[in-house]
C-alpha positions as CSV (number, residue, x, y, z in Angstrom):
1,X,99.8,25.0,33.9
2,X,101.1,26.7,30.9
3,X,98.7,29.1,29.2
4,X,100.7,29.0,25.8
5,X,103.0,26.6,24.4
6,X,104.8,27.6,21.2
7,X,106.8,25.2,19.2
8,X,109.2,26.0,16.2
9,X,107.0,29.0,15.2
10,X,108.3,30.7,12.1
11,X,106.7,33.3,10.1
12,X,108.1,35.0,6.7
13,X,106.9,38.1,4.9
14,X,107.8,37.0,1.4
15,X,111.5,36.2,1.7
16,X,112.0,38.1,4.9
17,X,111.9,36.3,8.4
18,X,109.6,38.0,10.7
19,X,109.9,35.1,13.3
20,X,112.3,32.2,13.5
21,X,111.8,29.1,15.3
22,X,110.0,30.5,18.6
23,X,109.9,28.0,21.2
24,X,108.3,29.3,24.4
25,X,106.0,28.4,27.1
26,X,104.0,30.9,29.1
27,X,102.8,30.1,32.5
28,X,99.5,31.4,33.7
29,X,99.0,34.3,36.0
30,X,101.7,36.6,34.7
31,X,102.1,40.1,33.3
32,X,104.7,39.9,30.7
33,X,106.4,42.7,28.6
34,X,107.4,41.6,25.0
35,X,110.3,43.9,24.4
36,X,112.7,44.5,21.4
37,X,113.4,47.0,18.7
38,X,111.3,48.1,15.8
39,X,110.9,45.4,13.3
40,X,111.6,42.6,15.8
41,X,108.5,40.7,15.3
42,X,106.7,41.7,18.4
43,X,103.3,42.5,17.0
44,X,103.7,39.6,14.4
45,X,104.1,37.3,17.3
46,X,100.6,38.2,18.7
47,X,99.0,38.0,15.3
48,X,100.6,34.7,14.7
49,X,99.4,33.3,18.1
50,X,95.8,34.3,17.0
51,X,96.0,33.0,13.4
52,X,95.9,36.5,11.9
53,X,99.2,36.0,10.4
54,X,99.7,32.4,9.1
55,X,103.0,30.8,10.1
56,X,105.3,29.0,7.7
57,X,105.8,26.4,10.3
58,X,105.4,25.5,13.8
59,X,102.5,25.2,16.3
60,X,100.6,27.0,18.9
61,X,98.5,25.7,21.8
62,X,96.4,27.3,24.4
63,X,95.9,25.5,27.6
64,X,96.8,22.4,25.5
65,X,94.3,23.1,22.8
66,X,94.3,24.8,19.4
67,X,93.1,28.5,19.2
68,X,89.9,27.6,17.5
69,X,88.7,25.4,20.3
70,X,89.6,27.9,23.1
71,X,89.3,31.3,21.3
72,X,86.6,32.6,23.7
73,X,89.2,32.6,26.4
74,X,91.4,34.9,24.6
75,X,91.1,38.7,24.0
76,X,93.3,40.8,21.7
77,X,93.7,44.6,21.9
78,X,95.2,45.8,18.6
79,X,97.4,48.9,18.0
80,X,95.2,52.0,17.8
81,X,96.3,52.6,14.2
82,X,94.7,49.5,13.0
83,X,91.2,50.5,14.0
84,X,88.7,52.6,11.9
85,X,88.0,55.4,14.2
86,X,85.6,57.0,11.9
87,X,83.3,54.1,11.8
88,X,79.9,55.4,13.3
89,X,79.6,53.4,16.5
90,X,79.3,54.3,20.1
91,X,81.7,53.3,23.0
92,X,79.1,51.2,24.6
93,X,78.4,49.3,21.2
94,X,82.2,48.6,21.0
95,X,82.3,47.2,24.6
96,X,79.3,45.0,23.8
97,X,81.1,43.3,21.1
98,X,83.0,41.5,23.8
99,X,79.8,39.5,24.4
100,X,78.9,38.7,20.8
101,X,80.4,35.2,20.8
102,X,78.3,34.3,23.8
103,X,75.1,35.3,22.3
104,X,72.4,32.9,21.1
105,X,69.5,32.9,18.7
106,X,69.1,36.3,17.0
107,X,72.2,37.8,18.7
108,X,70.4,40.3,20.7
109,X,72.2,41.9,23.7
110,X,70.3,41.4,26.9
111,X,69.8,44.0,29.6
112,X,72.4,41.9,31.8
113,X,74.9,42.4,29.0
114,X,74.5,46.2,28.9
115,X,74.6,46.5,32.7
116,X,77.9,44.4,32.6
117,X,79.3,46.8,29.9
118,X,78.4,49.8,31.9
119,X,80.0,48.3,35.1
120,X,83.3,47.8,33.2
121,X,83.2,51.3,31.8
122,X,82.9,52.6,35.3
123,X,85.9,50.6,36.3
124,X,87.8,52.3,33.6
125,X,86.2,55.7,34.4
126,X,84.5,55.9,31.1
127,X,80.9,55.4,32.1
128,X,80.0,59.1,31.1
129,X,81.4,58.3,27.5
130,X,78.9,55.4,26.8
131,X,76.9,57.1,24.3
132,X,79.9,59.0,22.7
133,X,81.0,58.2,19.0
134,X,84.5,56.6,19.1
135,X,85.7,59.3,16.8
136,X,85.4,61.6,19.6
137,X,87.6,59.9,22.1
138,X,91.1,60.9,23.1
139,X,94.0,58.6,22.6
140,X,94.0,57.3,26.1
141,X,90.2,56.7,26.0
142,X,90.6,54.7,22.8
143,X,93.0,52.4,24.5
144,X,90.8,51.9,27.5
145,X,87.8,51.2,25.2
146,X,89.2,48.0,23.8
147,X,90.6,46.9,27.1
148,X,87.0,47.5,28.3
149,X,85.8,45.1,25.3
150,X,88.3,42.5,26.3
151,X,87.1,42.6,29.9
152,X,83.5,42.0,29.0
153,X,84.5,39.1,26.9
154,X,85.7,37.5,30.1
155,X,88.9,36.4,28.7
156,X,91.6,34.7,30.8
157,X,94.5,35.6,28.4
158,X,94.9,39.1,27.1
159,X,97.2,40.1,24.2
160,X,97.8,43.9,24.0
161,X,99.9,45.5,21.2
162,X,101.3,48.7,22.4
163,X,98.6,49.7,24.8
164,X,100.7,52.8,26.0
165,X,101.4,54.3,22.6
166,X,100.1,57.8,22.4
167,X,98.8,58.1,25.9
168,X,99.4,60.4,28.7
169,X,101.3,59.5,31.9
170,X,98.2,59.7,34.0
171,X,96.2,57.3,31.5
172,X,99.3,55.1,31.3
173,X,99.2,54.6,35.0
174,X,95.5,53.8,35.0
175,X,96.0,51.1,32.3
176,X,99.1,49.5,34.1
177,X,97.2,49.6,37.4
178,X,94.3,47.7,36.0
179,X,96.6,45.1,34.1
180,X,98.3,44.4,37.4
181,X,94.9,43.9,39.2
182,X,93.9,41.7,36.5
183,X,97.1,39.7,36.9
184,X,96.4,39.5,40.6
185,X,92.9,38.1,39.7
186,X,94.7,35.1,37.8
187,X,94.7,36.6,34.3
188,X,97.6,36.1,32.0
189,X,98.6,39.2,30.0
190,X,101.2,39.7,27.2
191,X,101.9,43.4,26.3
192,X,104.1,44.6,23.4
193,X,106.1,47.5,25.2
194,X,108.9,49.8,24.0
195,X,109.9,51.8,27.3
196,X,112.7,50.2,29.0
197,X,112.4,52.9,31.9
198,X,109.1,51.3,33.0
199,X,109.6,47.6,32.2
200,X,111.0,46.7,35.6
201,X,108.1,48.3,37.4
202,X,105.3,47.2,35.1
203,X,106.0,43.5,34.4
204,X,106.6,40.3,36.3
205,X,108.4,38.6,33.2
206,X,110.0,40.0,30.2
207,X,110.3,38.4,26.6
208,X,113.1,39.7,24.8
209,X,112.5,39.4,21.0
210,X,114.5,40.1,17.9
211,X,113.1,37.7,15.2
212,X,114.2,34.8,17.7
213,X,113.6,34.7,21.5
214,X,116.8,36.2,23.1
215,X,115.7,35.6,26.7
216,X,112.4,35.0,28.6
217,X,112.0,34.9,32.3
218,X,111.8,37.2,35.4
219,X,112.4,40.8,34.6
220,X,115.7,41.2,36.6
221,X,117.0,38.2,35.1
222,X,116.1,39.1,31.5
223,X,116.8,42.9,31.3
224,X,120.7,42.5,31.8
225,X,123.4,44.4,29.8
226,X,124.4,41.2,28.0
227,X,120.8,40.5,26.8
228,X,120.0,44.1,25.9
229,X,123.3,44.0,23.8
230,X,122.2,41.0,21.9
231,X,118.6,42.4,21.3
232,X,119.5,46.1,20.4
233,X,123.2,45.9,19.2
234,X,125.8,48.5,19.8
235,X,124.6,50.6,17.1
236,X,121.1,50.8,18.2
237,X,120.4,54.2,19.9
238,X,118.4,52.6,22.7
239,X,121.2,50.4,23.7
240,X,123.2,52.9,25.7
241,X,120.0,53.8,27.6
242,X,119.4,50.2,28.1
243,X,122.7,49.6,29.6
244,X,122.4,52.7,31.9
245,X,119.1,51.6,33.2
246,X,120.5,48.0,33.7
247,X,123.3,49.5,35.8
248,X,121.1,51.6,37.9
249,X,118.8,48.7,38.6
250,X,121.7,46.5,39.8
251,X,122.9,49.5,41.9
252,X,119.4,49.8,43.6
253,X,118.5,53.1,41.9
254,X,115.5,51.9,40.2
255,X,112.2,51.3,42.1
């Protein structure tokens, strides 16, 4: 069954096209890299799926239903720069927000909610930070914090906007290991990603995007020299690196 079905999705910023006639179906249980140059519409795509950005035309359905009817099954992890890290709130409080939509009556968190939040923080090696103010977190800890909130929500679909930006290699490995485990548990995960060097190792499928969909499918079938040329263009500084990586993969040089 498809988790997401997108039909003719078009988004404009004033007179500029950010996304143009996106037609795409995302099958469940996959870890998918959304890849393309700066300004290609990657972040806009995630926001349009969630209704944060209003499309000019087109439709989006999740498990055959509109977002409003299924939103509790969907979690969004925004870019770090879009979050007010000076807001006076603790790590545990942010994670508990993942349960807010399921609370009843006076919207008080139960003991079971807090225990579940702490269990997830332990899974992300952040339990010792539960009472810390979020402005005291490192970049990697900030990323893990919002992944923890998404996990407490119990979502089946996770949309992550550049989760590896500004984190060290150790934290990046912790995050990708977690995402791959969640994929193995049946979750569907879309990740906006820039590093072509790691894409083949990280993802099952790749979505190459540059305003329109250039290619979507298994990573080894999508990240070809021809497709990368269409996405980045021969004047893009990443293009030569993309071609080199593509050739090395075909020659068996990349793990």
